[in-house]
N, C-alpha and C positions, 0 to 999 in steps of 0.2 A: 344421522338426522332426520328426524321425524318434518315430514312433507309439510306442516304448518309453520314448523321453525324458520324451515330453510325459506319459504315465501313473504315471513315476517322479516328476515334478515336479508333478502334480498332485495324484497320492498326499499328498506331502510337505507341501504345501499343506493338506490335510486335516486332516492328523497334526498340522498345526502351529496349525490354527483351532482342533481339539479342545483342545489343550495351552492356548492363550490362554483359550479360554472357560472351562476347567476353572481355570484361576489366577483369574479375574476373578469367578467363583462363589465360590471360596474365599475370597477374598480379601473380597469382599462377606458372606460369612458371619461371618467375623470381627466385621467391623466392626458388623453386625448382631448380634451377640451382646456385644460390648462396650457396644451401645447399651442390651442388654436388662440386664444386671449393673447398669448407671448407673442406670437407669431404676427396677427393681427393688429393688437395693440400697438407695438412699433410702428408698423405699418401706418395706419391711422392717425398716429402722432406725427410719425415725418411729413405727412401729406398736410396735416395742419401746421406743423411748423413752419413748411414752406407759403402755406397758404398768406400768414401772416405776417410773414416776410415781403410778401406782394403789396402793391400800394391798392389801399380798400380806403375807400372813403364812408364805407359802410357804418364803420364803427365811430366816425365821426359823427355823424346823424344819428346814430343810437343814442350815445352818450348826451347830446344835446338834447335828447326826448328825454333819457332820465332824467339829466336835471332840471329841465323843464319840470316835468312831473312832479316830483321832487319838492320845488319850491311851494307848488300848489298846496300839497298834503301838510307841509310844515304849517302851514298858515288854518288848514282843519284841524291839525293835532293841539294846537294851542285853544282849540276852542271846545275840545273833550269835553266833558262833563263828568262823567263815570267811568269804572273800568269794563262794563257792559261796551260800552260807546266806545273806549282804546281796544278792546279784543275785535269787535266788530272790523277798526277802523286798520286794525294790523293785517287780518285777513284782505280786505279790499285792495290796498296798498299791494300787499304780496300778488295777488291775483292779477292785476295791473302792470304790476312789470314785468311779471312774465309772459303777459299778452306781449307787451311793446317788444319782450326782447324775440320772442317765437316769431313775430312779425318781421321779423328783418330777413331779408335773403340771407338764406342758410350755404354753407360752404360744401354742400352736398356734391355739387355737379364736380367741382375740382375735387373731392378727396373720390368721387367714382370715377375718374378719370384716372388719377392716381392708380388706383388698383387696379383696372384695366390694364394700364401699362406695365404692372407687372404679373399681371397673368393670373387674379385670385378674385374671389367672387365681388361682384358689385351689387347686389342686392340688399341694401337695409335701408332700415327708418333711421332718424336721426331728430334729435334736440337738445336744449338746452333746460339745465336742473340750477334753480338757484339756492346755492348752501348758503352764504348769509348777508341779509341785506341791512342796512341803518341810513336813516335818515340824520341830515348832517344840518343843526341849527346855531350858527356861530360854532362856539368851541362846543357845544352840549351834542355828543351822539344819542340818537333815539336808536334802539334796537329794536327791530319790526321782525328780523325772522334769523334765526341761525337751526341749522338743520344739525342735528345729533344721533341719526338712526342712522347705521353703516347701509351703504350702496344693495349689498346682497340680501338684506329685510326690506326692501322695496321695489316697486315695480321695475326698477331698471337692474333688476339683479343678475340678467343675463346681457346685458348691454357694456359696450369700452367706454370707457373715460378716456377721449379722445384730445381734447387739450382742456387746463381750467383757466379762466382768466379773472382779474381785480382790477374794479374800476373804482374811480373814485372822483366825485366832481364835487362842485360847490357846497350841494344839498346831498350829496349821498354818496354811499359807499355800497358794492357789492361785490361778491364772488359768486360767482357761476361756473360751471363745467358743461362741455359742448359733449353729449354723448351719440354714440353708432349702435344702433341694435340690428346684427346681421340676422334676415329675416329667415335663412336655410343654414344655421348654425348647427342644431343638431342633426340635418340631413348631412351636412358636410363631412361631419364627425364621423356618423355610422358607416358613410361609404366610405373611409376610411379605415373600418372596421370590418366590412362585408367579408374577407376571408375568414377574418374568426369567429365572426358570428355564423357563419355558414357550417365553420368544423365545429361549432360549439354546439350548435342543434343538431347537425350530423349526428354527434357524439350523442347527445341525449337521445334522440329518434331512435340509433341500434341499440342502446342499452334498453330502453324500452322495447323493443321489438324483442332484444334476446329474452327479457325479463317475461314480456306475455307467454313467449315458446316455451321456456322453462316452468312459469305456471302450468301452462298447458299440457305440457307432457307429465309434468308432478300427478296432475289431477287425474289425465288418464291414466299413468301405472296404478294409483290409489284405484281408479276403478275396476282395474283391470286384476288387478289384487282380488279385490273384493267379489270379481266374478268368477274369479277361480278357487276361491273359499268356499261361495255358494256353489260352484259346479261340482266339488270336491262332497260337499255335504249332501248333495240333491243325490252325486253317484251313491255315496256310498247307504246312502236310504234305500235310494232304490233298488239297487243290486243287493242289499243284507235280507228285504221281505220275501225274494223268490228262494236265495241260497236257504235261508234259516227254515221255510215251508219246506224244501227236497231236504235238507236234514233230517227233522224230524219224518219224514216219511220213508226214506231210506232205513232209518232206525226201526221201524214197525215193521217193515218188510223182514228184517232180521228175526224178529220173532213166532217161532215154530206154529204156535197156536194162532197166530194173524193169520199165516200163510195158507193155513186149511179153510177160511173162510175166502172162497172167489171174488164175490161182489165187492167186499172191502179190497182185496187184492186189485182188483179191477180199477176202484175208485181211487186208490193211491196212485196206481200207474198211470189214470190220465191226471191226475194232479201234478205229478212229477213231469208228464210231459208237456202238459200246460205252462207249468213255471218255469221249466227249461227254453220254451219255447218264448216267455217274456224277456228272459236273460239275452235269448239269441237277438232280439229284437233292440235292446238297449244296445248289444254293442254294432249291431247292423248300423244303427243309427249315429253312432260317433262314427264308424267307420264311412257312414254316408258325408258327414259333416267333412273331414279329413280330403276326402276325394274333392268335394266342392269347392274346397280350397284350395287344392291343385288344379282345379279347372278340369280336372280329369272326364267330367260326365256328360257326355253326348247325348241329346234328347233323341228319341228316336220318334219321329210323329208319323203319325199315320192318319187316315180320315175316319173320323169315330161318328156315329149319329149321337148326334150330342142329346137330345131328347130321351132314349134309351139309357144314355152314359149316365146323366143326374137322376134317374128315375132308380135304376138298379143301384147305385153308390148308396143313395138315399133309404132304400127298402132295405140294406143291409147295415145300415146305420140303424134303424129302425130295433132290426132283430137282435144287434149286438147289445141296444140298450132295451131290450124287451121289460127287464126288470123294474125299469124305472117308468114314471109318466112321463110321457114327453110328445110335444105337439110340435111337427114341422110341419110348415106352410107351402107350398111350391107354387111359385108362377113365371110360366114362360112365354117369351116374344118373341117366335122363333121367323126369320125371313128366310133360314139355310138348316136343313138338315144336317148335312156332314160339316166338320170343322177338323183339322191338321191340329191333334194335340199329341203329346206325350202321353199315352191313357195312364200308363201306371203313376207315372210321376204326379198328375192333377191327378190322381186318386188320393194318394197322399195327401194333398193340398188340401182337398175338399173334407177328409176325413178329420185332418189337423183343427181345422175351422170349425166344423163341428163339435168335435171333442173337448173342443174349449168352452166352447158354447155352454156345453151341459156342465164343466167340471168347475166352471166358473158364476155357476149360478146357483141362490138360497130357496130359489124357489121351482114351482113347477117351469122347467124351460120350455120355453115359446122361442121355436124358429123360423124366422122367415126366410126362405131359399128365394132370390130371383134370379132368373137368367133372360139375356137379353143378346142375340145373336143378329146381328145388321150389319155394318160396315167394321164392325168388332165387335169381340166376343165380352158382355161384362156380365159379371156374378157379383150380388151383393146377399149377403148373408149378416142378418140382422138377428139379436137376440136380449134377452130380457136378461142380462146376468148380472154382477155387481159394478161392470164398468172399469173404463181404466181413467187414471186420472189426465191432464193434460200434460203433466213434468214425466208421465210415467209414456205415455204415448209417442215420445221421442227415441225411447231405446226399446220398445219391446221386440223389434225386427234384428235385435242385436243377439249375437251368438251367446246363450248362456244367460241371459236377463230373463228374469223373471218376476211378473209383477206380484209385491208381496212380498217380496222372499225374505226367507228365514220360516214361512206358516208350510214346512216341509209334510207336516201327518196332514196338514187339509187337501190339499190341492198337490199333488204327483206331477213329476216332470224332471228334465233336467234342461228347460230353457233353451232348447234347441228347434222346437215346432215352428214359430215363427219366422226364425232365422230360414228354417230350410222353406217354407213357403215362400218368403220374398226372393232365395235364391231362384227357386223353380220359374217362378213367374217372370223374374230377371231374364230368365234363360230363353223363356217363350215371347222376349221383349217386349213385356207389359209391364204394368206398374200394380201398387196394391196401396189403398190407402184407407185409414183408420177414422173414425167418428165418433166418440163415446165420451158420454158424462158419467160421473161416479153415481151408479145408484138407478142408473137410465139405463143402463144393458151398450151394448156394443154394435156397431154397422162395419164390416171391412167389404172393402170395392175393390172388386179386381176386374182389370181393364186390358183386353190382349188383340192388338191388330189383327184382323184378317187379311189373308193376302190369295187372288183365286180360289175363294173357296165355293164349293157346290151350292145351288140354288135347292129352293124346299123340290121336295120330292125328287132330285137328282141326285146319283152316286158317284 
């Protein structure tokens, strides 16, 4: 299965799992809410039955207030002149009946004590809600209000109906309900679901982590596969050139006429030696990397005159590239003459960085080499080459990685140079950083800590 298809399939599975868990939690919440409503609904209803059985003069005063106010409203009702006046009248009467109803002493304390004795939640708010209201003028029923909206669509959707009352006096008829709304209803329900919620979220988290690791491994495998392909292509190209040259040269040596030309034979022999040396260097480079991976290389540090070291290597590099127009600028700030380093490996580090500065330049190479030796040794190599993009900078020290992969004919290499540089600097307990912008060149900065080094003028 292709990585992209596998990732999409895994992502679909994760999303499906999340949806299933969300649906399961929603259903469980609905069931728990129904159980809560049944349990607490029965309790509050029982408490209200007990409350209504107890002697209570509050109802008598309430009904008297209703009757007295209704008698006054009937008089005003007979004086109404228009439909608008009648609508305003109905709203006013309803509001005033609600005020009278809710101003009376509610049975909250009785219900709260009842629930407390049962060991359940006692934090709630309560109120009355008028369902029907009529004025009675002798035998005439004047309808003022009749609620046809189901409770679950009103602001009492989460409240429990504790009790329903119907009262009729000389001048009114009313039906109203007493509702109780538990403040922490949702918290109580979620508290009962806490184990399920923890397991559900833990499952989702584990699946997401597994998905992340799977995708990461797939992308890593793809990257390694691409690197392997690049390495094989690079290696094929690098080996093909010297082998082809050696094949042509040895074929020429089999010609008897050619053997009589001593100068030509000498040139061919030199060419074969050069290409053979190149092949040996390629093989040694690969073997060096294998050894580094097994941590078998041990640095052989010795005290090196740092100024002579850099000047000799830079002069040798100039001679090697004498056929090119090349400018190398040197800058030294040395508080110590001698530094303990592995001379052989540090030579390779310097050559690799300088070679890259030349290879990846589309104009006359301008290379600035700055060396500072104080409490630590800092080496800065700056060029005016093509630069490295920010995205590629993350990978340039990876094994086999090459900037601008696929362009094997323009820039030769196996993608091992900077990996080798990084390993050598790390072995010296140092670090290396790169600063670069495409088209503006690259700067490599190496910093190696120094311990017990010789001061200037001492060995």
